[in-house]
N, C-alpha and C positions, 0 to 999 in steps of 0.2 A: 715432395717427399712422400706425401700420402699416396700419390699415384704410382710412385716407384714401388712402394711396399705392396700396394694392391696388385700391380702386375706380377711382381715376384711371387706373391701368394698364390695367384692363379696358375703360374708356371709350375710351382712345387706341387700344388694340388693335382695338376694335369698329369705330372710325371708319376706321382705316387698312386694315382688311381689305376695306372697300368700295371702296377706291382701287386702281387698276391699278398696283401697285408690287410690286417684288421683296421677298422675305422679308428680305433684308439691309436694305433701305431701311426696311421696317416696324420692324425691330429697332432701327435707329439712331434713328428718331423716338421710339420707346418710351424708349430709354436716355437720350436728350437731355432729354426731357420730365421724366423722374424725377429726373435729376441737377440740373435747373435749379430744382427746388422750393426755396424758401427755408427751409422748416422742416426740423428735424432734431433729433437727440438732444442734450441738454445735456452739459456736461462731467461733471456729477455722474452722469448716466445712463450715460455711457460708462464711468466708473470703477466704477460699480455692476455693469455688465455684465461688465467684465474680472474684478472680484473674484468674481462669481458663477461665471464660467467656470473660474477657478483653483480655487475651492472644489469644483466639480463634477469637475474633473480629478483633484484629490487624492482625492475620495471614490470615484472610479472606478478609481483605481490598483489594479492586480492585486495586492492584498495576499494573503498566505497564507490569510487567512480566506475571501476571495472566491474564490480559485483552488481551494482544497481543500474549501470548505464547512464549515470548522470554526471554533470560537471560541478555541481555546487557541493563541494566537499563540506563546506561549513553549515550545511543544512542538517547534517547527520552527525551528531556529536556522541562520542562514546559516554556510556553511563559512568565509567571510571573517571573521565575528566569532569563530567557534570558534577558528580558528587564531591570531587576534590575541591572544585571552586566553591560549591555551596556550603561546604563544611569549613571554609576559612573563617577564623574568628570574627573578622570584620563584617562577614556577611551572615552573622547569626540571625538577624531579623529577616534576611532573604530566605534562609532556610525555613523559618517559621511560615513565611508567606507561601512558599512552594509546597510545603508538606501538609498544611492545615486548611488553606483556602480551597474553594471549589469554583466550578463554572458550570453553567447549564448547557445541555445538549438537547435541543428541541426536536421532537419527532412530529413531522407533518405527514399528511396522507393526501386527501383530495380537496379540490375546490368545487363549489357548486352551491345549490340553493335547496337541498333536500332537508337541511336541518339535522340530518343524522350525525351520530358520533363519528369522528374522524373526518368529517367534512366541514370545511370553512368556506364561507362566501368570499368572493373577492374583496368586499369591503372589510370583513373581519380580518383577512390576511393583511391588508394594507394598515389596518388599525394596529395589529400586533407589531409589525415592523416599526411603525411610527412611535408606539409607546416604548419599545425597546431603545430606539434611537434617542427619544426625548429623556430617557433615564440613563444616557451615557453607555449603552451597550454597543459593542463593536463586533460585527460578524467576521469570524476568521476562516480561512480556507481549511479544507481537510488536511492538507499538507502541514500547515502550521500546527494543527491539532495533534496529528499522530507524531510529529517530531518534537513537540513540546516547545517549538520556537515561537515565543510570543513577543519578539523584539519589535515587531511592526505595529503592535497595539499602542496607540497614543496614550500619553500620561493622562490619568483621570478616567480612562475608559475601562469597561468590563467586557472581557471577551465571552463570546457564546458561539455555538456551532449549530448550524441548520442541517437537518437531515430529512429526506423524503423517502417514504417506503412505497414499494409495489409497482413503480413505473406506470401509475394510472394515467389514462389519456388526458385527464384534466390538468395534469402537471405541465404537460407540453403538447399543445395542439395548434394546428393551423386553422385559420378561417376557411371554411369549406370552399373548395375549388381553387385555393390559392396557396402560396407558400409564405403568407404573412402570419406571423405568430399571433394567436388569439390573445387580445389584451387582458382577458379574464383568466388566462392560464397562469399557473403559478410562476413559471419561468419569466413570463412577460412582466408580472408584477415585481418580481425580484430585480430584474434588469432595470426597470424604470426607477425603482426605489433607490438602488445603489448609485445610479447615475445622477440622481437629483439630490442626493443627500451627501454632503461633504463629511469626510471622516466617519462614515458608516461602516467601513469595511466592505468585504464582498466575499461570498463563498457559500457553497452547500454541497452536500453529497447525496446522490440519488441511489438508494439501495434497490436493485432491480430484481423483479420476478418477471417471467416471460409469459406464462399462461398457467392455467390450472383450475383450482377448485372453485374460484369465484368468477362469476360471469363477467365482471368488469376487467378481468385480466385478459385483455385482447392483444396479446403480444406486447412488445415494448411501446408504451404510450399509445396503445390502441390502434397502431397502423404499422403493418409489416413493411410497406413500401418506403416509409420515411424513417424507419428506426435508425438506420446507419447515419443519415445526415443529422438527425437529432442528437445522437451520441457525440458525433464530431463537434456539433455546435456547443454542447455542454463542456467538453474538454477544452475546446479553443477559447472559451469565455470564462475559464477559471473554476468551472464546476466539475465535480468528479462522479464517476459511476462505480458501483460496487455490488456485491452479491446479496441477494435476499432469498436464495434458493430458487429453483426453477418454477415450482408450482405452489410456492407459499405454504409449504408443508409443515405440520407440527413435528418438530424434531423429537418429541417425547414419544411419538407413536409409530415410528418407522425403524427398520432394521439398519445395521451398519452398511449393508449392500445397497439399500435404497438411498441412504444418505449420500453415499459416494456417487450414485447416479444423479441425484439432485444437484450436487455441487459441481461435478464435472460437466454436466449438461449445460448449466447456466454459464460456466466459464466458456464453453465452446460457442454458445450462442452470442455472448457478449463479444467474443473475439470476431465472430462472423459479422456482427452488426457494428463494427467499428472500423472505419477507414484508416484512421490514425494508427500508426504501428502499435500493435498490442503490447509489446514490451515497453514502449514509451508511456502507455497508459498505466501499466502495472508498476512502472518505476515510482510512480507517485503514490503507491501503496493502496490506492482505491480498490484495484482488483484483488488485493490480498486482505480485504476486509469484509466482514459479514454482519448483517443485522438479523437476529433470530426472528423468524415469523412468530407472531403473537408474543414475542418475548419469551417464548417457552424454552427453558433450559433443559437440555437433553439429560436423561437419567442414565443412559448407557455409557459406561466408562470408556468403552472402545470408540464410541462415536465422539465423545468429548476429546479424547486423545487425537482422533483423526482431525477434527476441526481445529484444535489448538496447534497442530502441526501444519495444517493447510493454510490458516489464516493468522495474521499477526495481530489483528484487532477485531473483537466480536462485541457487538452491542445488544443489550437487552431492550425492553420496551419501556419500563417505568422504573422509579426509584428516587427521583429528585435529582439535585445537583450531584455531580461527581468530582473527585479530585483531579487536579491537573495531571496530564500525562507523565510529567517528570516526578510526580510525588511518590514518596515511599509507600503511600497507601493506595496507589492506583492499581486496579486490576484490569488489565487490557483485555481479558477474556470475558468480563461481565461488566461492561460499561453501562451505567445508568443513564436513562433518558427521561425527558419530561414531555408528556403528551401536550401537543400544542393546541389548546383551545384558549379562547380569549380570557376566561375566568382564571384558569390555571396560570397563565402567563402573567396576568396582572398580580396574582398572588405571589408568584416567584419574584417579580420586580419589587413588591412591597417588602417581602421578607428576604432581604439581601445582605444580612449582617455577615454571612459566611462567604460572600461572593469575593472572588479575587479581583482587585483593582490595580491597574497599572500605576505605579509610582515612578518617580525619578530614579530611585534606587533599584527597583526591579527592572526597569527598562535598561539601565546601565548594565545590570547583571546579565540580561539576555544578550545584550549587544557584545559584552565581553566574551561570553560563552560561545556564541555562534559566529563571531568574527575570527575565531581560531580556525586555522587551516591545518587539519591533521596530516594531510598528504598521505605518505606511505606508513606513518607510524601507527595508525589506528589498527586495531585487531577486530576481526569480525565478531568474535564472541563478546566484545565489549560495546557493541553498537547500541545506540539508544533504541533502535527499532530492529528486532530480530529478523534477519534476512531469511526468506523462504524462496527456494528456487521457483521461478515463475512457471506456472503450469501451462503447457501449450498443446495438451492433448485434445484433439477433436473427438470428444466422446461419442457424439452422434454418429459421425462418419465411421468410426472404428466399430461401433455396435452393429451398423448396417452391413459392413463389408466382411467382418469376421466375428461372428457371434461368440465363438469360443476362443478368440485370441487371448494371449497372455496379457493381463492388465498390469500396468505398472504398480509396483508395490507402495501403496501410500500408508 
């Protein structure tokens, strides 16, 4: 039927084009001729077409799987559903635990023997992890943190998050002349600790700067040739990478234009130095998270708006324990962290009255929430984690090839 109508329309158009008529008249003739045809779709065909359109519309609904490119629907729960469950009368104690209790996010930097601030010796680093473990702390992944999914934390354990800033070479280095990871580097110490301690958890996020104002920033982990394979190793082994600006710049002292350049450049470099599909990395939220250099909170409102739109989660440098990601008191754009030196961590462990501890009731609650499969019913605006379109602009290449090209409006 469609082909017959199409052939007839072409014939009418061909004939009318030879006549001295206006375009409007030709159009009217064509419309009238087609509408006057006696044949058309049957009722069954119409119903089938409608059913097909409805099915396609459902299948094309922007589910979390489609939007984020992931299969685990149950990892991303809508705020609406989470609050509905948490506000049920029988879960009144759960609501109190979620909204009032806190957990630590520890900020590490370098390993070494200089004794300077921000540098821990390998022995100190091992001692910190041992003390946390002996006091029932449990390392969670960055994915568990940003989604608020704490169902894997064992009963009686206290969740905590490990973060490393700067991509310093001491965090991940090889023994000279080999591809053997130096046992004194942070990643080797963590790998060994998590492997040898049952129910210790596992996870960390590495906030990356590429180079810049400090002499120790020698590209990612101090070696351009191995940057890509090191990033792949981290992602393959449950660790994450995220942004710390390109040159570790103080966001209080630069313009909006310079801020965008810093952010887009580090995105482009991280994409360049990651073999694993960039979107597969970003789906885990790491690439959509930022740690402010120096913990410096930008004063320019336009910079703040840009960063809040670009990133879903932004961390400061200090402030003590912070609320759980699902808490009503949680501010995802100003997340507090604790500087990781031995004295501070021991003090944190000692003063743990406000620390969230997994109980039988809270574990059952998280399992109930995250076992729910929203499928196509979930709506993007109600997501637990605000989706931001993954940035795939290679800023460096664009800047070199077309200095005056129109930039995307961020």
